[in-house]
C-alpha positions in Angstrom: -0.7 -3.4 0.7 2.5 -4.9 -0.5 0.8 -8.1 -1.8 -2.0 -6.1 -3.3 0.5 -3.9 -5.2 2.2 -7.1 -6.5 -1.1 -8.5 -7.6 -2.0 -5.2 -9.4 1.4 -5.5 -11.2 0.8 -9.2 -12.1 -2.6 -8.3 -13.6 -1.2 -5.3 -15.5 -3.4 -2.9 -13.5 -1.9 0.6 -13.5 -0.4 1.2 -10.2 -1.8 4.7 -10.1 -5.4 3.2 -10.1 -7.6 3.9 -7.2 -8.5 0.9 -4.9 -10.8 0.6 -1.9 -9.3 -1.0 1.2 -11.4 -2.5 3.9 -9.7 -3.0 7.2 -9.9 -2.2 10.9 -8.8 1.0 12.6 -5.5 -0.4 14.0 -4.4 -1.9 10.6 -5.4 1.3 8.8 -3.4 3.4 11.2 -0.4 1.2 10.7 -0.5 1.3 6.9 -0.8 5.1 7.0 2.1 5.5 9.4 5.6 6.8 8.7 6.9 3.4 10.0 5.1 1.5 7.3 6.3 3.9 4.6 9.9 3.6 5.9 9.7 -0.2 6.1 8.5 -0.4 2.5 11.3 1.9 1.3 13.8 -0.2 3.1 12.5 -3.7 2.2 10.9 -3.0 -1.2 12.4 0.2 -2.5 9.0 1.7 -3.2 5.8 3.0 -1.5 2.9 0.5 -2.3 0.1 3.0 -1.6 -0.9 6.6 -0.9 -4.0 7.2 1.1 -6.8 9.8 0.7 -10.2 10.0 2.4 
């Protein structure tokens, strides 16, 4: 997610654009977890994604 967000920025794609993510259940659970959100806040200073179904 972090790299995808950086790529969106490089390509001048608005960061509030929708994107489809294809991954497995374990990875999906991690990127939706509070731990991932906290890690990004600590390391990057922002949340690279918000998820909806």
